[in-house]
C-alpha positions as CSV (number, residue, x, y, z in Angstrom):
1,M,4.2,13.5,4.1
2,W,1.5,14.9,6.4
3,I,-0.1,11.5,6.7
4,L,3.2,9.9,7.8
5,N,3.7,12.7,10.4
6,Y,0.1,12.3,11.6
7,V,0.3,8.5,11.9
8,T,3.7,8.6,13.6
9,K,2.7,11.3,16.1
10,N,-0.7,10.0,17.0
11,S,-0.2,6.3,16.8
12,L,2.1,6.4,19.8
13,T,-0.7,7.8,22.0
14,D,-4.1,7.3,20.4
15,N,-3.7,3.9,18.7
16,V,-5.0,5.3,15.4
17,A,-2.7,3.1,13.2
18,D,-2.3,-0.6,13.0
19,K,-0.4,-3.1,10.8
20,G,-1.5,-6.6,9.9
21,S,-1.9,-9.2,7.2
22,V,-4.5,-9.2,4.4
23,K,-7.0,-12.1,4.9
24,G,-9.1,-11.3,1.8
25,A,-10.2,-8.5,-0.6
26,S,-12.9,-7.7,-3.1
27,N,-14.9,-4.8,-4.4
28,G,-12.5,-2.2,-3.1
29,R,-12.7,-3.5,0.4
30,V,-10.3,-5.6,2.5
31,Q,-10.2,-7.8,5.5
32,I,-7.1,-7.5,7.7
33,N,-5.9,-9.5,10.7
34,A,-4.0,-7.2,13.0
35,S,-4.4,-6.4,16.7
36,N,-8.1,-6.2,15.7
37,D,-9.9,-8.1,13.0
38,Y,-10.9,-5.5,10.3
39,S,-13.6,-6.6,8.0
40,K,-14.7,-5.0,4.7
41,I,-12.9,-1.7,5.2
42,P,-12.3,0.6,2.2
43,I,-8.9,0.7,0.4
44,V,-7.5,4.2,0.0
45,S,-5.1,4.9,-2.8
46,P,-4.0,7.9,-4.9
47,Y,-6.4,9.1,-7.6
48,G,-6.2,6.9,-10.7
49,I,-4.6,3.9,-9.0
50,T,-6.8,1.0,-8.1
51,Y,-5.7,-2.3,-6.8
52,V,-6.7,-5.3,-4.8
53,P,-4.0,-6.5,-2.3
54,T,-3.1,-10.2,-2.3
55,V,-3.7,-12.4,0.7
56,G,-0.8,-12.3,3.1
57,E,0.5,-8.8,2.2
58,E,1.3,-6.5,5.2
59,S,-1.2,-3.6,5.3
60,V,-1.6,-0.5,7.3
61,V,-4.9,0.4,8.8
62,L,-5.7,4.0,9.9
63,T,-8.6,5.1,12.0
64,A,-9.8,8.5,10.7
65,G,-13.0,10.2,11.7
66,G,-14.1,7.2,13.6
67,E,-13.8,4.9,10.6
68,D,-11.1,2.4,9.7
69,I,-9.5,2.6,6.2
70,C,-6.7,0.5,4.6
71,L,-4.0,3.0,3.8
72,G,-2.1,0.5,1.6
73,T,0.4,-2.4,1.7
74,V,4.0,-2.2,2.9
75,A,6.2,-1.4,-0.1
76,K,9.0,-3.8,-1.2
77,A,11.4,-1.5,-2.9
78,E,13.4,-4.1,-4.9
79,N,16.4,-2.6,-6.8
80,L,15.0,0.9,-6.6
81,S,16.9,4.1,-5.8
82,P,15.3,7.0,-4.0
83,G,13.0,8.8,-6.4
84,E,12.3,5.8,-8.7
85,L,8.9,4.2,-9.1
86,M,7.8,0.6,-9.8
87,L,4.3,-0.6,-10.6
88,S,4.0,-4.4,-10.3
89,S,1.5,-7.2,-10.2
90,S,1.5,-10.4,-8.2
91,G,1.9,-12.3,-11.5
92,G,5.3,-10.6,-12.1
93,A,4.4,-7.9,-14.6
94,S,6.2,-4.6,-13.9
95,I,6.8,-1.0,-15.1
96,V,9.9,0.8,-13.7
97,L,10.6,4.5,-14.0
98,K,14.3,5.1,-13.4
99,N,15.9,8.4,-12.3
100,D,18.0,8.5,-15.5
101,G,14.8,8.7,-17.6
102,N,14.7,5.1,-18.7
103,V,11.5,3.1,-18.6
104,Y,11.5,-0.7,-18.2
105,I,8.5,-2.9,-18.9
106,N,8.9,-6.4,-17.6
107,G,12.6,-5.8,-17.4
108,R,13.1,-4.6,-21.0
109,A,14.0,-1.0,-21.8
110,V,11.4,0.9,-23.7
111,S,12.2,4.0,-25.7
């Protein structure tokens, strides 16, 4: 939550946040076309989650400590209620954790 508050507060005055389209990614770094062209900037994600965004995804770039970082891609919350979580791949695989305790893998309930 503090990141959202920081970005919202400071991006209006200091231009520390930017949004653009992924041009390419490899080895934990990404190229993003936004108001600036960002090249080979690191991807930041929660511990234990590693990903490579696909070309064309909308991404958020944050300038922190004088360096640019990719904060992540813009979420597409398809058929999710507040509090639910979905992990998905560009190939269509998914794991969904529902508020009622159900878990779905590729659309099938798992007990």
